[in-house]
KOLTORTOR-813440 format. One line per 4 residues: number of its first residue (from 1); their letters; for each residue x, y, z of N, C-alpha, C. Coordinates in nm, 4 decimals, padded with zeros to 6 digits. Example, Ala and Ser with C-alpha at 12.3 -4.5 7.8 and 13.67 -1.06 7.14 Angstrom:
BEGIN
1 = AS = 01.3190/-00.5690/00.7800/01.2300/-00.4500/00.7800/01.3200/-00.3300/00.7800; 01.2850/-00.2250/00.7080/01.3670/-00.1060/00.7140/01.2900/00.0030/00.7870
This chain:
BEGIN
1 = MSEE = 00.4260/06.5339/13.2061/00.4984/06.6451/13.1478/00.3971/06.7508/13.1017; 00.4257/06.8728/13.1272/00.3376/06.9827/13.0904/00.3765/07.0375/12.9542; 00.2755/07.0599/12.8705/00.2978/07.1222/12.7392/00.2615/07.2696/12.7509; 00.3351/07.3542/12.6827/00.3012/07.4956/12.6803/00.3002/07.5411/12.5362
5 = STLG = 00.1918/07.6065/12.4988/00.1842/07.6558/12.3624/00.2725/07.7795/12.3495; 00.3067/07.8105/12.2273/00.3883/07.9290/12.2051/00.3067/08.0563/12.2221; 00.1759/08.0409/12.2414/00.0945/08.1581/12.2714/00.0896/08.1824/12.4213; 00.1589/08.0972/12.5004/00.1783/08.1256/12.6413/00.0833/08.0586/12.7381
9 = VRNE = 00.0086/07.9575/12.6964/-00.0847/07.8919/12.7870/-00.0392/07.7490/12.8113; -00.0373/07.7088/12.9397/00.0032/07.5729/12.9748/-00.1155/07.4788/12.9565; -00.0847/07.3525/12.9253/-00.1884/07.2533/12.9063/-00.1328/07.1173/12.9443; -00.1984/07.0492/13.0378/-00.1546/06.9184/13.0838/-00.2077/06.8061/12.9948
13 = DKLA = -00.3021/06.8346/12.9092/-00.3651/06.7320/12.8277/-00.2822/06.7015/12.7043; -00.3405/06.6242/12.6143/-00.2723/06.5847/12.4909/-00.2477/06.7039/12.4002; -00.1670/06.6820/12.2988/-00.1300/06.7886/12.2059/-00.2475/06.8392/12.1226; -00.3433/06.7522/12.0880/-00.4552/06.7933/12.0017/-00.5319/06.9127/12.0580
17 = PLLG = -00.5734/06.9107/12.1865/-00.6438/07.0296/12.2361/-00.5566/07.1548/12.2322; -00.4305/07.1406/12.2639/-00.3376/07.2529/12.2610/-00.3259/07.3088/12.1198; -00.3057/07.2213/12.0249/-00.2944/07.2629/11.8854/-00.4263/07.3210/11.8356; -00.5375/07.2589/11.8750/-00.6690/07.3095/11.8356/-00.6965/07.4474/11.8923
21 = QDFL = -00.6588/07.4692/12.0183/-00.6779/07.6008/12.0785/-00.5910/07.7056/12.0108; -00.4671/07.6698/11.9831/-00.3793/07.7629/11.9105/-00.4381/07.7952/11.7729; -00.4899/07.6924/11.7041/-00.5480/07.7129/11.5713/-00.6680/07.8071/11.5778; -00.7624/07.7810/11.6678/-00.8817/07.8656/11.6752/-00.8483/08.0070/11.7211
25 = TWLW = -00.7524/08.0204/11.8119/-00.7097/08.1536/11.8555/-00.6437/08.2269/11.7401; -00.5558/08.1578/11.6667/-00.4901/08.2165/11.5490/-00.5933/08.2516/11.4418; -00.6936/08.1655/11.4222/-00.7962/08.1907/11.3212/-00.8749/08.3171/11.3554; -00.9075/08.3360/11.4823/-00.9782/08.4570/11.5240/-00.8904/08.5786/11.4981
29 = FTSE = -00.7661/08.5722/11.5409/-00.6704/08.6806/11.5188/-00.6586/08.7129/11.3696; -00.6353/08.6103/11.2887/-00.6146/08.6297/11.1455/-00.7371/08.6896/11.0783; -00.8553/08.6392/11.1142/-00.9771/08.6926/11.0521/-01.0008/08.8375/11.0936; -00.9620/08.8730/11.2151/-00.9784/09.0114/11.2613/-00.8809/09.1064/11.1912
33 = IRQG = -00.7544/09.0693/11.1847/-00.6584/09.1631/11.1267/-00.6739/09.1744/10.9750; -00.7330/09.0747/10.9134/-00.7566/09.0796/10.7684/-00.8988/09.1239/10.7355; -00.9716/09.1723/10.8351/-01.1115/09.2125/10.8192/-01.1941/09.1026/10.7515; -01.1657/08.9777/10.7864/-01.2423/08.8644/10.7367/-01.1980/08.8105/10.6026
37 = EMQT = -01.1077/08.8797/10.5341/-01.0661/08.8341/10.4011/-00.9562/08.7290/10.4132; -00.9904/08.6081/10.3748/-00.8977/08.4965/10.3824/-00.8675/08.4482/10.2412; -00.7708/08.3595/10.2322/-00.7311/08.3077/10.1019/-00.6857/08.1630/10.1193; -00.7281/08.0778/10.0247/-00.6823/07.9391/10.0286/-00.5383/07.9329/09.9807
41 = SQGE = -00.4768/07.8186/09.9970/-00.3393/07.7992/09.9493/-00.3299/07.8153/09.7980; -00.4418/07.7941/09.7285/-00.4438/07.8089/09.5826/-00.4829/07.9490/09.5382; -00.5027/08.0409/09.6334/-00.5300/08.1799/09.5985/-00.6767/08.2180/09.5929; -00.7676/08.1275/09.6222/-00.9098/08.1602/09.6205/-00.9428/08.2461/09.7425
45 = VFSL = -01.0062/08.3594/09.7196/-01.0390/08.4534/09.8266/-01.1795/08.4240/09.8793; -01.1943/08.4301/10.0108/-01.3244/08.4109/10.0741/-01.3276/08.4893/10.2043; -01.4442/08.4979/10.2612/-01.4637/08.5708/10.3868/-01.4820/08.4705/10.5007; -01.4196/08.4983/10.6141/-01.4377/08.4167/10.7339/-01.4484/08.5094/10.8536
49 = VMEQ = -01.5544/08.4930/10.9304/-01.5704/08.5703/11.0533/-01.6085/08.4761/11.1662; -01.5594/08.5095/11.2845/-01.6012/08.4409/11.4058/-01.7271/08.5133/11.4493; -01.8314/08.4390/11.4795/-01.9546/08.5088/11.5119/-02.0351/08.4402/11.6198; -02.1136/08.5184/11.6852/-02.2183/08.4797/11.7783/-02.1740/08.3958/11.8965
53 = RISV = -02.0840/08.3011/11.8777/-02.0531/08.2127/11.9898/-01.9064/08.1729/11.9872; -01.8337/08.2219/12.0866/-01.6947/08.1821/12.1052/-01.6779/08.1476/12.2525; -01.6139/08.0350/12.2774/-01.5855/07.9913/12.4130/-01.4352/07.9874/12.4317; -01.3882/08.0417/12.5433/-01.2452/08.0393/12.5759/-01.2288/07.9646/12.7068
57 = QGGE = -01.1133/07.9000/12.7208/-01.0911/07.8177/12.8385/-00.9476/07.8322/12.8842; -00.9296/07.8271/13.0142/-00.7960/07.8329/13.0716/-00.7918/07.7556/13.2009; -00.6740/07.7365/13.2522/-00.6574/07.6630/13.3760/-00.6393/07.5150/13.3505; -00.6238/07.4418/13.4604/-00.5980/07.2994/13.4505/-00.6843/07.2236/13.5496
61 = GESR = -00.7203/07.1020/13.5140/-00.7932/07.0138/13.6046/-00.9174/07.0769/13.6628; -00.9279/07.0725/13.7959/-01.0460/07.1251/13.8645/-01.0544/07.2775/13.8583; -00.9432/07.3432/13.8320/-00.9439/07.4895/13.8261/-00.9639/07.5416/13.6841; -01.0077/07.4543/13.5940/-01.0341/07.4953/13.4555/-01.1524/07.5912/13.4548
65 = DTAQ = -01.1375/07.7011/13.3832/-01.2386/07.8058/13.3793/-01.2745/07.8348/13.2345; -01.4033/07.8519/13.2085/-01.4511/07.8776/13.0730/-01.5336/08.0059/13.0716; -01.5168/08.0841/12.9669/-01.6000/08.2025/12.9443/-01.6549/08.1919/12.8032; -01.7806/08.2312/12.7875/-01.8430/08.2193/12.6558/-01.9166/08.3469/12.6214
69 = SSGP = -01.9048/08.3859/12.4955/-01.9831/08.4967/12.4426/-02.0808/08.4372/12.3433; -02.2062/08.4749/12.3541/-02.3031/08.4225/12.2589/-02.4165/08.5214/12.2419; -02.4924/08.5025/12.1369/-02.6069/08.5870/12.1078/-02.5928/08.6506/11.9724; -02.7033/08.6815/11.9082/-02.6991/08.7360/11.7729/-02.6301/08.8714/11.7619
73 = RSEL = -02.6326/08.9504/11.8661/-02.5691/09.0821/11.8626/-02.4456/09.0876/11.9524; -02.3953/08.9729/11.9884/-02.2818/08.9668/12.0807/-02.1585/09.0311/12.0193; -02.0900/09.1090/12.0991/-01.9638/09.1687/12.0554/-01.8463/09.0877/12.1070; -01.8751/08.9709/12.1593/-01.7733/08.8758/12.2041/-01.6885/08.9300/12.3191
77 = REAM = -01.7473/09.0164/12.4020/-01.6724/09.0788/12.5122/-01.6177/08.9776/12.6117; -01.7019/08.8818/12.6534/-01.6572/08.7831/12.7517/-01.5396/08.7023/12.6978; -01.5478/08.6620/12.5734/-01.4387/08.5852/12.5123/-01.3124/08.6701/12.5030; -01.3265/08.7970/12.4658/-01.2102/08.8854/12.4577/-01.1449/08.9035/12.5943
81 = LGLK = -01.2276/08.9214/12.6981/-01.1730/08.9338/12.8335/-01.1044/08.8042/12.8749; -01.1619/08.6923/12.8344/-01.1000/08.5634/12.8633/-00.9636/08.5496/12.7984; -00.9526/08.5931/12.6723/-00.8227/08.5894/12.6043/-00.7210/08.6738/12.6806; -00.7638/08.7920/12.7222/-00.6728/08.8813/12.7946/-00.6249/08.8202/12.9258
85 = SGKK = -00.7074/08.7344/12.9847/-00.6691/08.6737/13.1126/-00.5927/08.5423/13.0941; -00.5569/08.5099/12.9690/-00.4749/08.3914/12.9447/-00.5495/08.2707/12.8923; -00.6797/08.2825/12.8753/-00.7566/08.1709/12.8206/-00.7341/08.1640/12.6696; -00.7702/08.0496/12.6121/-00.7589/08.0317/12.4673/-00.8902/07.9794/12.4123
89 = VNRA = -00.9128/08.0045/12.2858/-01.0378/07.9635/12.2223/-01.0452/07.8106/12.2197; -01.1553/07.7573/12.2740/-01.1736/07.6129/12.2687/-01.2938/07.5727/12.1836; -01.3817/07.6687/12.1516/-01.4936/07.6463/12.0588/-01.5244/07.7779/11.9900; -01.5593/07.7673/11.8634/-01.5924/07.8899/11.7911/-01.6917/07.8606/11.6795
93 = RIKI = -01.7856/07.9521/11.6634/-01.8772/07.9457/11.5494/-01.8174/08.0348/11.4421; -01.8001/07.9775/11.3250/-01.7454/08.0564/11.2144/-01.8445/08.0612/11.0996; -01.8335/08.1672/11.0238/-01.9145/08.1835/10.9037/-01.8183/08.2069/10.7882; -01.8349/08.1272/10.6838/-01.7519/08.1369/10.5640/-01.8421/08.1766/10.4481
97 = EIDS = -01.7981/08.2742/10.3695/-01.8737/08.3164/10.2519/-01.7829/08.3209/10.1311; -01.8325/08.2644/10.0224/-01.7667/08.2727/09.8925/-01.8746/08.3126/09.7934; -01.8527/08.4243/09.7261/-01.9533/08.4787/09.6353/-02.0843/08.4921/09.7120; -02.1901/08.4269/09.6680/-02.3184/08.4391/09.7364/-02.3489/08.3173/09.8240
101 = EAWQ = -02.2522/08.2292/09.8415/-02.2741/08.1093/09.9222/-02.2157/08.1287/10.0616; -02.2866/08.0767/10.1633/-02.2407/08.0919/10.3015/-02.2565/07.9606/10.3781; -02.1576/07.9334/10.4622/-02.1571/07.8176/10.5510/-02.1396/07.8682/10.6938; -02.1998/07.7987/10.7886/-02.1767/07.8247/10.9299/-02.1478/07.6918/10.9972
105 = MQLK = -02.0584/07.6946/11.0963/-02.0280/07.5732/11.1710/-01.9651/07.6088/11.3043; -01.9743/07.5156/11.3959/-01.9098/07.5268/11.5259/-01.7888/07.4339/11.5234; -01.6697/07.4868/11.5536/-01.5474/07.4071/11.5592/-01.5054/07.3905/11.7047; -01.4628/07.2701/11.7387/-01.4205/07.2392/11.8746/-01.2718/07.2061/11.8738
109 = AEDF = -01.1938/07.2756/11.9574/-01.0480/07.2604/11.9595/-01.0033/07.1240/12.0096; -01.0752/07.0680/12.1032/-01.0327/06.9437/12.1688/-01.0112/06.8287/12.0715; -01.1041/06.8130/11.9770/-01.0954/06.6994/11.8855/-01.1202/06.7384/11.7395; -01.1193/06.8684/11.7120/-01.1394/06.9215/11.5769/-01.2754/06.8810/11.5192
113 = SVSG = -01.3720/06.8577/11.6052/-01.5043/06.8188/11.5566/-01.5814/06.9408/11.5086; -01.6738/06.9143/11.4179/-01.7601/07.0165/11.3603/-01.9029/06.9820/11.4001; -01.9780/07.0822/11.4423/-02.1195/07.0611/11.4700/-02.1988/07.1785/11.4150; -02.3272/07.1569/11.3993/-02.4149/07.2642/11.3535/-02.3816/07.3176/11.2157
117 = LKTP = -02.3322/07.2326/11.1274/-02.2939/07.2780/10.9933/-02.4176/07.3179/10.9140; -02.4179/07.4403/10.8676/-02.5234/07.4900/10.7785/-02.4574/07.5232/10.6463; -02.5099/07.4659/10.5410/-02.4542/07.4877/10.4070/-02.5442/07.5829/10.3294; -02.4952/07.6312/10.2150/-02.5850/07.7068/10.1277/-02.7031/07.6186/10.0876
121 = KVQT = -02.8099/07.6817/10.0516/-02.9305/07.6087/10.0133/-02.9046/07.5273/09.8865; -02.9540/07.4050/09.8871/-02.9427/07.3180/09.7695/-03.0382/07.3695/09.6631; -02.9874/07.3815/09.5415/-03.0670/07.4328/09.4301/-03.1714/07.3304/09.3867; -03.2926/07.3769/09.3632/-03.3980/07.2895/09.3113/-03.4084/07.3104/09.1614
125 = PDAG = -03.4422/07.2052/09.0869/-03.4500/07.2196/08.9419/-03.5655/07.3110/08.9009; -03.5451/07.3807/08.7899/-03.6492/07.4665/08.7346/-03.7619/07.3809/08.6794; -03.8796/07.4416/08.6663/-03.9954/07.3701/08.6114/-03.9632/07.3219/08.4709; -04.0014/07.2010/08.4423/-03.9791/07.1451/08.3101/-03.8484/07.0694/08.2970
129 = EEED = -03.7544/07.0896/08.3905/-03.6271/07.0165/08.3859/-03.6446/06.8786/08.4470; -03.5712/06.7836/08.3906/-03.5741/06.6504/08.4487/-03.5018/06.6547/08.5819; -03.5581/06.5821/08.6779/-03.4986/06.5828/08.8113/-03.4320/06.4488/08.8391; -03.3038/06.4552/08.8657/-03.2292/06.3368/08.9077/-03.2601/06.3164/09.0552
133 = PDAA = -03.3101/06.1989/09.0940/-03.3481/06.1795/09.2342/-03.2312/06.1921/09.3321; -03.1095/06.1736/09.2853/-02.9927/06.1832/09.3728/-02.9267/06.3208/09.3696; -02.9705/06.4087/09.2822/-02.9022/06.5366/09.2606/-02.8959/06.6218/09.3874; -03.0077/06.6374/09.4562/-03.0096/06.7221/09.5759/-02.9185/06.6647/09.6842
137 = FLEK = -02.9230/06.5333/09.7023/-02.8376/06.4686/09.8014/-02.6904/06.4887/09.7679; -02.6541/06.4664/09.6421/-02.5147/06.4795/09.6006/-02.4665/06.6242/09.6110; -02.5532/06.7188/09.5802/-02.5153/06.8593/09.5941/-02.4923/06.8945/09.7411; -02.5774/06.8442/09.8295/-02.5605/06.8703/09.9724/-02.4273/06.8123/10.0223
141 = IHLM = -02.3949/06.6923/09.9793/-02.2666/06.6315/10.0164/-02.1515/06.7168/09.9633; -02.1630/06.7639/09.8399/-02.0585/06.8508/09.7820/-02.0415/06.9779/09.8654; -02.1517/07.0391/09.9070/-02.1445/07.1616/09.9865/-02.0812/07.1353/10.1231; -02.1099/07.0208/10.1811/-02.0474/06.9845/10.3088/-01.8975/06.9639/10.2894
145 = ERAF = -01.8602/06.8913/10.1847/-01.7177/06.8684/10.1562/-01.6452/07.0001/10.1330; -01.7106/07.0928/10.0664/-01.6497/07.2236/10.0379/-01.6147/07.2962/10.1676; -01.7054/07.2930/10.2643/-01.6790/07.3567/10.3934/-01.5591/07.2920/10.4615; -01.5540/07.1599/10.4604/-01.4428/07.0892/10.5239/-01.3109/07.1171/10.4521
149 = ELVE = -01.3161/07.1275/10.3193/-01.1942/07.1588/10.2423/-01.1386/07.2949/10.2810; -01.2257/07.3941/10.2973/-01.1806/07.5287/10.3324/-01.1173/07.5312/10.4713; -01.1810/07.4652/10.5678/-01.1255/07.4607/10.7036/-00.9943/07.3821/10.7034; -00.9905/07.2725/10.6300/-00.8674/07.1927/10.6214/-00.7542/07.2738/10.5595
153 = DLFG = -00.7847/07.3531/10.4585/-00.6829/07.4378/10.3960/-00.6293/07.5401/10.4965; -00.7192/07.6023/10.5717/-00.6752/07.6988/10.6737/-00.5903/07.6307/10.7801; -00.6291/07.5109/10.8200/-00.5512/07.4387/10.9198/-00.4128/07.4041/10.8643; -00.4073/07.3673/10.7363/-00.2780/07.3411/10.6727/-00.1896/07.4650/10.6727
157 = QFLR = -00.2483/07.5804/10.6417/-00.1724/07.7054/10.6447/-00.1193/07.7316/10.7858; -00.2066/07.7091/10.8855/-00.1666/07.7287/11.0244/-00.0504/07.6357/11.0604; -00.0615/07.5086/11.0247/00.0450/07.4127/11.0588/00.1772/07.4487/10.9930; 00.1723/07.4888/10.8647/00.2961/07.5289/10.7970/00.3601/07.6484/10.8674
161 = LRMS = 00.2779/07.7444/10.9063/00.3285/07.8605/10.9788/00.3790/07.8198/11.1173; 00.3035/07.7361/11.1856/00.3373/07.6919/11.3220/00.4706/07.6179/11.3258; 00.5031/07.5451/11.2190/00.6276/07.4679/11.2151/00.7430/07.5445/11.1515; 00.7170/07.6680/11.1100/00.8215/07.7466/11.0445/00.8937/07.8364/11.1447
165 = SQWS = 01.0007/07.8945/11.0985/01.0761/07.9883/11.1821/00.9993/08.1197/11.2020; 00.8930/08.1412/11.1247/00.8144/08.2640/11.1361/00.7117/08.2582/11.2488; 00.6942/08.1401/11.3105/00.5906/08.1261/11.4128/00.6145/08.2155/11.5340; 00.7372/08.2300/11.5782/00.7606/08.3121/11.6981/00.7162/08.4564/11.6739
169 = EEAR = 00.7382/08.5085/11.5557/00.6928/08.6439/11.5222/00.5399/08.6493/11.5153; 00.4785/08.5469/11.4557/00.3322/08.5420/11.4469/00.2715/08.5321/11.5866; 00.3287/08.4489/11.6730/00.2791/08.4336/11.8102/00.2892/08.5670/11.8853; 00.3965/08.6419/11.8612/00.4118/08.7743/11.9229/00.2986/08.8666/11.8774
173 = KVRE = 00.2658/08.8635/11.7474/00.1572/08.9464/11.6940/00.0231/08.9070/11.7545; 00.0016/08.7762/11.7722/-00.1229/08.7297/11.8335/-00.1328/08.7820/11.9766; -00.0243/08.7707/12.0516/-00.0238/08.8202/12.1902/-00.0508/08.9712/12.1945; 00.0113/09.0472/12.1037/-00.0122/09.1921/12.0986/-00.1585/09.2223/12.0666
177 = WIHS = -00.2164/09.1472/11.9735/-00.3567/09.1648/11.9376/-00.4450/09.1371/12.0602; -00.4149/09.0309/12.1315/-00.4941/08.9959/12.2505/-00.4877/09.1095/12.3522; -00.3693/09.1633/12.3764/-00.3554/09.2709/12.4757/-00.4185/09.4011/12.4289; -00.4413/09.4151/12.2980/-00.5036/09.5368/12.2468/-00.6557/09.5306/12.2513
181 = L = -00.7114/09.4141/12.2817/-00.8582/09.3983/12.2829/-00.9235/09.4805/12.3923
């Protein structure tokens, strides 16, 4: 049985890649129309941008085609052209900023895996302060968890929208945004 996302792309594989592609495509759309200003379900404001590396994929089986935009000054042209031709985001590098802290990570639609996670720098104790040998490790774990919490919150927002009656209108807006690229 063939699955088709409400964004208009067919997919013969399991639901996870389809849902992941819809999520990453929606995340790119949302971050663009909001000029990067995002908000958690609890109202915390942060910045999210898709940057440097986005991969889009379309087709099925042996005719699967991928386009990727990458590079420090990339304007993501190849990925945008791929979206226009019916492809969907299957990998994306995102950057999240809250106050002066920044995280970067690569998200993969197929299995929701994260790679290349870069967290804010772990704070070192000032001279004269006692140093807990586990403090730096625990802070790094906290910073990693924080990144996952933010992405999980965005995914929750996406799922609530995706399962609501408002999704058809949102999907229409995404399609219009894609055609305007």
